[in-house]
VOMARLUM-540470 format. One record per residue (C-alpha): x, y, z; chain. Coordinates in steps of 0.001 Angstrom, whole numbers, plus 500000, padded with zeros to 6 digits. Layout:
BEGIN
px: X py: Y pz: Z chaine: A
...
***
This chain:
BEGIN
px: 499752 py: 499913 pz: 499964 chaine: A
px: 501118 py: 503319 pz: 499201 chaine: A
px: 499550 py: 506847 pz: 499744 chaine: A
px: 499590 py: 509131 pz: 496913 chaine: A
px: 498533 py: 512629 pz: 496321 chaine: A
px: 495872 py: 513535 pz: 493968 chaine: A
px: 496992 py: 516705 pz: 492247 chaine: A
px: 494442 py: 519104 pz: 490051 chaine: A
px: 495642 py: 518227 pz: 486466 chaine: A
px: 495904 py: 520830 pz: 483605 chaine: A
px: 492972 py: 520205 pz: 481802 chaine: A
px: 493700 py: 522562 pz: 478741 chaine: A
px: 497363 py: 524786 pz: 477917 chaine: A
px: 495686 py: 527963 pz: 479431 chaine: A
px: 494419 py: 526274 pz: 482847 chaine: A
px: 496304 py: 527557 pz: 485767 chaine: A
px: 493439 py: 527208 pz: 488429 chaine: A
px: 490140 py: 525905 pz: 489647 chaine: A
px: 487627 py: 526000 pz: 492014 chaine: A
px: 486772 py: 523174 pz: 494120 chaine: A
px: 482762 py: 523289 pz: 493821 chaine: A
px: 481676 py: 519744 pz: 495492 chaine: A
px: 483016 py: 516606 pz: 497053 chaine: A
px: 481493 py: 513399 pz: 495532 chaine: A
px: 483625 py: 511199 pz: 497871 chaine: A
px: 484162 py: 511476 pz: 501693 chaine: A
px: 487024 py: 510507 pz: 503542 chaine: A
px: 487171 py: 506414 pz: 504090 chaine: A
px: 485470 py: 506050 pz: 500679 chaine: A
px: 486737 py: 503165 pz: 498250 chaine: A
px: 487295 py: 504324 pz: 495012 chaine: A
px: 488564 py: 503080 pz: 491671 chaine: A
px: 490444 py: 504797 pz: 488803 chaine: A
px: 488326 py: 506769 pz: 486829 chaine: A
px: 485783 py: 507320 pz: 489698 chaine: A
px: 484623 py: 510994 pz: 490147 chaine: A
px: 485889 py: 512614 pz: 493140 chaine: A
px: 485027 py: 515973 pz: 492784 chaine: A
px: 483518 py: 518866 pz: 490637 chaine: A
px: 485895 py: 521974 pz: 489844 chaine: A
px: 485358 py: 524952 pz: 487825 chaine: A
px: 487717 py: 526918 pz: 485542 chaine: A
px: 487291 py: 530053 pz: 484050 chaine: A
px: 485745 py: 528438 pz: 481169 chaine: A
px: 483774 py: 525124 pz: 482253 chaine: A
px: 482753 py: 523177 pz: 484794 chaine: A
px: 483909 py: 519488 pz: 485028 chaine: A
px: 484466 py: 516241 pz: 487015 chaine: A
px: 488138 py: 515281 pz: 488362 chaine: A
px: 488636 py: 511728 pz: 488329 chaine: A
px: 490620 py: 509606 pz: 490451 chaine: A
px: 493955 py: 508407 pz: 488885 chaine: A
px: 494217 py: 505596 pz: 491480 chaine: A
px: 492171 py: 503102 pz: 492854 chaine: A
px: 491961 py: 503029 pz: 496808 chaine: A
px: 491102 py: 504339 pz: 499896 chaine: A
px: 490339 py: 508136 pz: 500242 chaine: A
px: 492294 py: 509185 pz: 503496 chaine: A
px: 492419 py: 512953 pz: 503486 chaine: A
px: 490205 py: 515893 pz: 501660 chaine: A
px: 493005 py: 518438 pz: 501639 chaine: A
px: 491146 py: 520922 pz: 499510 chaine: A
px: 487641 py: 522344 pz: 500660 chaine: A
px: 484706 py: 523435 pz: 498662 chaine: A
px: 485142 py: 527009 pz: 497320 chaine: A
px: 488910 py: 526689 pz: 497508 chaine: A
px: 490790 py: 528117 pz: 494470 chaine: A
px: 493416 py: 525177 pz: 493698 chaine: A
px: 496657 py: 525801 pz: 491508 chaine: A
px: 497427 py: 523492 pz: 488863 chaine: A
px: 499643 py: 520679 pz: 490479 chaine: A
px: 498401 py: 521324 pz: 493970 chaine: A
px: 497045 py: 518377 pz: 496002 chaine: A
px: 493350 py: 518127 pz: 496318 chaine: A
px: 493258 py: 514768 pz: 498150 chaine: A
px: 495153 py: 511801 pz: 499647 chaine: A
px: 494730 py: 508380 pz: 498915 chaine: A
px: 495979 py: 504787 pz: 499825 chaine: A
px: 496555 py: 502998 pz: 496651 chaine: A
px: 495957 py: 499356 pz: 496372 chaine: A
px: 499393 py: 498930 pz: 494632 chaine: A
px: 502506 py: 499248 pz: 495899 chaine: A
px: 504489 py: 502363 pz: 495185 chaine: A
px: 506995 py: 501875 pz: 492197 chaine: A
px: 509603 py: 503005 pz: 494433 chaine: A
px: 508576 py: 500709 pz: 497488 chaine: A
px: 510058 py: 501638 pz: 500748 chaine: A
px: 513256 py: 503300 pz: 499577 chaine: A
px: 512436 py: 506876 pz: 501152 chaine: A
px: 510670 py: 505510 pz: 504162 chaine: A
***
């Protein structure tokens, strides 16, 4: 098991930030890769943010109404897969 941050990806070349509109998951929820985690709003469109991992949500870092910069974490997940680097940095 590995802990991973779920980062806000750039959905377009011009996107630099987004507002978190609403969470669709809670701490303790099990999710699969591709499940919708939250709804975000950019200056152009509202869209769903999907999980890049399967696992259990262990922390919601951003709150509804927060502005999040591209590359910043929105949540933390404990994945079902081992980290590629294992415990090298533990």
